[in-house]
C-alpha positions as CSV (number, residue, x, y, z in Angstrom):
1,M,10.6,13.0,3.1
2,D,13.2,15.5,2.0
3,S,16.1,13.9,3.8
4,V,15.2,10.5,2.8
5,L,14.8,11.2,-0.6
6,A,18.4,13.3,-0.3
7,L,19.9,9.9,0.2
8,I,18.4,7.8,-2.8
9,G,17.4,10.7,-5.3
10,D,19.3,9.7,-8.0
11,D,18.4,5.7,-7.7
12,L,14.9,7.1,-7.9
13,K,15.5,8.8,-11.0
14,N,16.9,5.8,-12.4
15,V,13.8,4.1,-11.5
16,E,11.7,6.0,-13.1
17,K,13.9,5.6,-16.0
18,Q,14.0,1.9,-15.8
19,F,10.0,1.7,-15.7
20,R,9.6,3.6,-19.6
21,K,12.4,1.1,-19.9
22,D,10.3,-2.2,-18.8
23,L,6.7,-0.7,-20.4
24,E,8.5,-1.3,-23.9
25,S,5.4,-3.4,-26.0
26,N,4.2,-3.5,-29.4
27,V,1.0,-2.7,-28.0
28,P,0.6,1.1,-27.7
29,L,-2.1,0.6,-25.2
30,I,-0.2,-1.1,-22.7
31,R,2.2,1.9,-22.9
32,K,-0.5,4.7,-23.0
33,V,-2.7,3.3,-19.6
34,G,0.7,1.9,-17.6
35,E,2.9,5.2,-18.3
36,Y,-0.2,7.2,-17.2
37,V,-0.4,5.2,-14.3
38,L,3.0,5.4,-13.0
39,S,3.5,9.0,-14.0
40,S,0.1,10.0,-11.6
41,G,2.4,10.9,-8.6
42,G,2.8,7.6,-6.6
43,K,4.5,8.3,-3.6
44,R,7.2,5.6,-4.2
45,I,7.7,4.2,-1.1
46,R,8.0,0.6,-1.6
47,P,10.9,1.0,-4.2
48,A,12.2,3.5,-1.8
49,L,12.1,1.3,0.5
50,L,13.9,-1.6,-1.2
51,L,16.8,0.8,-2.0
52,L,17.0,2.0,1.5
53,A,17.0,-1.2,2.7
54,A,19.5,-2.2,0.1
55,K,21.6,0.9,1.0
56,L,21.4,0.1,4.4
57,C,23.1,-3.6,4.0
58,G,25.6,-2.2,2.2
59,Y,24.8,-2.9,-1.5
60,A,26.8,-1.2,-3.6
61,G,26.0,-3.4,-7.4
62,G,23.4,-2.1,-9.7
63,R,20.8,-4.8,-9.4
64,H,18.5,-2.7,-6.9
65,V,16.8,0.1,-9.5
66,P,15.8,-2.9,-11.7
67,L,14.2,-4.7,-8.9
68,A,12.8,-1.6,-7.2
69,S,11.1,-1.4,-10.8
70,V,9.6,-4.7,-10.3
71,V,8.1,-3.8,-6.9
72,E,6.4,-0.7,-8.0
73,F,5.2,-2.8,-11.3
74,I,3.6,-5.0,-8.9
75,H,2.2,-2.6,-6.7
76,T,0.6,-0.4,-10.0
77,A,-0.8,-3.7,-11.2
78,T,-3.0,-4.2,-8.0
79,L,-4.1,-0.7,-8.4
80,L,-5.6,-1.2,-11.7
81,H,-7.1,-4.1,-11.0
82,D,-8.2,-2.8,-7.0
83,D,-9.8,0.5,-9.5
84,V,-12.1,-1.8,-11.2
85,V,-12.8,-4.1,-8.8
86,D,-13.7,-0.7,-6.3
87,S,-15.5,0.9,-9.2
88,A,-13.1,3.6,-8.4
89,N,-12.9,7.0,-10.0
90,M,-10.1,8.8,-8.9
91,R,-6.3,8.0,-8.2
92,R,-4.1,10.2,-6.7
93,G,-5.9,12.9,-7.7
94,L,-7.0,12.2,-11.4
95,A,-9.2,10.3,-13.2
96,S,-8.7,6.8,-12.7
97,A,-7.4,4.3,-15.5
98,N,-10.4,2.5,-15.6
99,T,-12.6,5.9,-15.9
100,L,-10.4,6.8,-18.7
101,W,-10.0,3.1,-21.1
102,G,-12.6,1.2,-19.5
103,N,-12.6,-1.8,-17.2
104,E,-11.4,-4.4,-19.4
105,A,-8.4,-2.3,-20.5
106,S,-7.2,-1.7,-16.9
107,V,-7.6,-5.2,-15.8
108,L,-5.6,-6.5,-19.4
109,V,-2.9,-3.5,-18.6
110,G,-2.8,-4.6,-14.8
111,D,-2.1,-8.4,-16.1
112,F,0.3,-7.2,-18.5
113,L,2.7,-5.7,-15.4
114,F,2.1,-8.6,-13.2
115,S,3.7,-10.7,-16.0
116,K,6.3,-8.5,-16.8
117,S,7.2,-8.2,-13.2
118,F,7.8,-12.2,-13.0
119,S,9.8,-12.0,-16.6
120,L,12.3,-9.1,-14.6
121,M,12.4,-11.0,-11.4
122,V,13.3,-14.1,-13.7
123,A,16.4,-12.2,-15.2
124,D,17.8,-11.1,-12.2
125,G,18.4,-14.4,-11.2
126,D,18.3,-14.5,-7.5
127,L,15.4,-17.6,-6.3
128,N,15.7,-15.9,-3.1
129,V,14.2,-12.7,-4.3
130,L,11.7,-14.6,-7.1
131,R,10.8,-16.5,-3.8
132,V,10.1,-13.3,-1.5
133,L,8.7,-11.2,-4.1
134,S,6.2,-14.3,-5.9
135,N,4.8,-15.0,-2.0
136,A,3.9,-11.3,-2.1
137,T,2.0,-11.4,-4.9
138,T,0.3,-14.6,-3.8
139,R,-0.7,-13.0,-0.8
140,I,-1.4,-9.9,-2.0
141,A,-4.3,-12.1,-4.3
142,E,-5.8,-13.3,-1.4
143,G,-6.3,-10.1,0.6
144,E,-8.2,-9.2,-2.2
145,V,-10.5,-12.1,-2.1
146,M,-10.3,-11.8,2.2
147,Q,-11.3,-8.5,1.7
148,L,-14.2,-9.1,-0.5
149,V,-15.4,-12.0,1.4
150,C,-15.4,-9.2,4.6
151,T,-17.4,-6.8,2.2
152,S,-20.5,-5.0,4.9
153,D,-19.8,-7.6,7.4
154,V,-20.2,-5.2,10.7
155,D,-19.3,-8.1,12.7
156,I,-15.8,-8.7,11.3
157,T,-13.0,-8.2,14.3
158,E,-10.1,-6.4,14.3
159,E,-7.8,-8.8,14.1
160,R,-9.5,-10.5,11.0
161,Y,-9.2,-6.5,9.4
162,I,-5.4,-6.4,10.3
163,D,-5.2,-10.2,8.6
164,V,-6.2,-8.4,5.4
165,V,-4.4,-5.6,5.6
166,V,-1.1,-7.5,6.1
167,C,-2.0,-9.5,2.8
168,K,-3.6,-6.6,1.0
169,T,-0.5,-4.3,1.5
170,A,2.0,-4.7,4.2
171,V,3.4,-7.8,2.4
172,L,4.7,-6.4,-0.3
173,L,6.4,-3.6,2.2
174,S,7.9,-6.3,3.6
175,A,8.8,-8.5,0.5
176,A,10.6,-4.3,-0.9
177,C,12.7,-4.5,2.4
178,Q,13.6,-8.3,2.3
179,A,14.6,-7.7,-1.2
180,G,16.8,-5.3,-0.7
181,A,18.2,-7.1,2.5
182,I,18.6,-10.4,0.4
183,I,21.2,-8.5,-2.3
184,G,22.9,-6.7,0.4
185,G,23.9,-10.2,1.9
186,V,23.6,-9.8,5.6
187,S,22.8,-12.0,7.8
188,P,19.8,-13.9,8.2
189,E,18.8,-12.1,11.5
190,Q,19.1,-9.2,9.7
191,E,17.1,-10.1,6.5
192,A,14.5,-10.9,8.9
193,A,14.5,-7.7,11.0
194,L,13.9,-5.6,7.9
195,S,11.4,-8.1,6.8
196,A,9.7,-7.3,10.1
197,F,10.1,-3.6,9.6
198,G,8.7,-3.7,6.0
199,M,5.6,-5.3,7.4
200,D,4.6,-3.2,10.5
201,L,5.1,0.0,8.5
202,G,2.8,-1.6,6.1
203,I,0.5,-2.3,8.3
204,A,0.6,1.3,9.8
205,F,0.6,2.7,6.4
206,Q,-3.1,1.1,5.5
207,L,-4.3,2.0,8.4
208,M,-3.7,5.8,8.0
209,D,-5.1,5.3,4.4
210,D,-8.5,4.1,5.8
211,T,-8.5,6.7,8.6
212,L,-8.0,9.6,6.5
213,D,-10.7,8.0,4.1
214,Y,-12.6,9.8,7.0
215,V,-11.0,12.8,7.3
216,A,-8.9,13.9,4.7
217,D,-9.1,17.1,2.5
218,E,-10.7,15.3,-0.7
219,K,-8.1,17.2,-2.9
220,E,-5.1,16.4,-1.1
221,F,-5.7,13.0,-0.4
222,G,-6.1,12.2,-4.2
223,K,-9.3,9.5,-4.1
224,S,-12.9,10.1,-3.1
225,I,-13.8,10.6,1.0
226,G,-15.7,8.1,2.1
227,H,-15.3,5.6,-1.0
228,D,-13.9,3.0,1.1
229,L,-17.7,3.0,3.3
230,E,-19.4,3.2,-0.2
231,E,-17.8,0.1,-1.4
232,G,-19.0,-1.5,2.0
233,K,-15.4,-1.5,3.6
234,I,-15.4,-2.0,7.7
235,T,-12.3,-0.8,8.2
236,L,-10.6,0.5,11.5
237,P,-12.4,3.4,12.5
238,L,-15.6,1.7,12.3
239,I,-14.8,-1.3,13.4
240,E,-13.7,0.2,17.0
241,S,-16.9,2.7,16.7
242,L,-18.6,-0.4,16.2
243,K,-17.7,-2.1,19.0
244,R,-18.6,1.0,21.4
245,C,-21.9,2.3,20.1
246,S,-25.3,0.9,20.7
247,Y,-27.1,-1.7,19.4
248,E,-29.8,0.4,17.7
249,D,-26.6,2.7,16.3
250,K,-25.0,-0.5,15.0
251,E,-28.3,-1.9,13.2
252,I,-28.6,2.0,10.9
253,I,-24.6,1.6,10.3
254,S,-25.9,-2.3,9.4
255,E,-28.6,-0.8,6.8
256,I,-26.5,1.7,5.1
257,V,-23.3,-0.2,4.2
258,V,-25.1,-2.6,2.2
259,K,-27.0,0.2,0.0
260,E,-26.1,0.1,-3.3
261,T,-25.8,4.1,-3.2
262,L,-25.1,6.3,0.0
263,G,-26.6,9.6,0.0
264,P,-25.0,12.3,2.1
265,E,-27.0,11.7,5.0
266,D,-25.3,8.3,5.3
267,F,-22.4,9.5,5.5
268,D,-22.9,12.1,7.4
269,I,-24.5,9.6,9.9
270,V,-21.4,7.3,9.5
271,F,-18.7,9.9,10.3
272,D,-20.6,10.7,13.1
273,I,-20.7,7.7,14.8
274,V,-16.9,7.2,14.2
275,K,-16.3,10.6,15.7
276,Q,-18.5,10.2,19.1
277,F,-16.8,6.6,19.9
278,G,-13.4,7.6,19.2
279,G,-12.7,5.9,15.9
280,I,-10.2,8.1,14.4
281,E,-8.0,8.8,17.6
282,Y,-7.8,4.8,17.8
283,S,-6.6,4.2,14.5
284,V,-4.0,7.0,14.5
285,E,-2.9,5.4,17.9
286,K,-2.7,1.7,16.7
287,A,-0.7,3.5,13.5
288,R,1.5,4.9,15.8
289,G,2.2,1.7,17.7
290,Y,3.0,-0.6,14.5
291,V,5.7,2.5,13.6
292,A,7.3,2.0,17.1
293,S,7.1,-1.3,16.6
294,A,8.8,-1.1,13.2
295,K,11.6,0.9,14.1
296,A,12.5,-1.5,17.5
297,H,13.4,-4.2,14.2
298,L,16.0,-2.1,13.0
299,E,18.1,-1.2,16.1
300,I,20.3,-4.5,15.5
301,F,21.7,-2.5,12.8
302,E,24.1,0.6,13.5
303,D,22.8,3.9,13.6
304,S,23.9,5.7,10.4
305,P,22.2,8.2,8.3
306,V,20.5,5.6,6.1
307,R,18.7,3.8,9.4
308,A,17.8,7.3,10.5
309,A,16.0,8.0,6.6
310,L,14.1,4.9,7.6
311,F,12.6,6.3,10.9
312,K,12.1,9.1,9.5
313,L,10.1,7.7,6.6
314,A,8.1,5.6,9.4
315,D,7.0,8.6,11.1
316,Y,6.0,10.4,7.6
317,V,3.5,7.5,7.3
318,V,1.6,8.7,10.5
319,T,2.1,12.5,9.7
320,R,0.9,12.2,6.1
321,E,-2.2,14.3,4.8
322,R,-2.6,12.2,1.4
């Protein structure tokens, strides 16, 4: 990631300053909660993608920094809402905002960030950028509802799971890349290529996130291991294992995922089945496939340090440990 950051380090610092500016409010709690979440160690992959996409497309103006801030605002709003829905008590290795300030404050500050995002998009004045980012926020909400409907469904298919991943995660990475292409003024083909790059990268990112929920070190991962399972989220490692395991094993898992509280023995049973039937390896290989596909979309652009940085960012997705 060092070589990636070297290309956009100054811009990312300016994005951080933009966060503080855009959090201005007469309500102190908004700034307090917003700054806590925004400064809690996020990887900034979404704003980085917008900055790199704009740079790849030869953009040299000043709109990329405020728009990168908008993308991270949208992402942060979804995190605040997610943690309430999931009853999460950790986020990025720290206490989640809802743990510190309660569900009401988290939801309402998330609403502020969403609303502020749209104000900032309107201020930018580009209807194409507004269209892309507003469509992304709509699909994110759809993805959250789709995930809720699929809770504890041991018959969920891989295709349905990917649909959820596309809406819940990948669409915002795709929109970040596309927004960078739009302000860069490239051809429709190049804009579509960057959008597709972000989409495939976003799918790979979520696949690895779901896989790490089974194998990562909790201190490194920054959130509770096994939390997805506890919330009844049937993700790809388990979906693949359910296809391969016995009917008896599937029945055991069905009983576990609907429990209100899981004990250590429940986690052990499911983790052992996932390990036995290759769910981890399958998911990692799938993620690698999406990364390869993402890179292929960028062949439309000439080789350059920026394109190489995007390739390295893609590789990081499948090698990260948190």
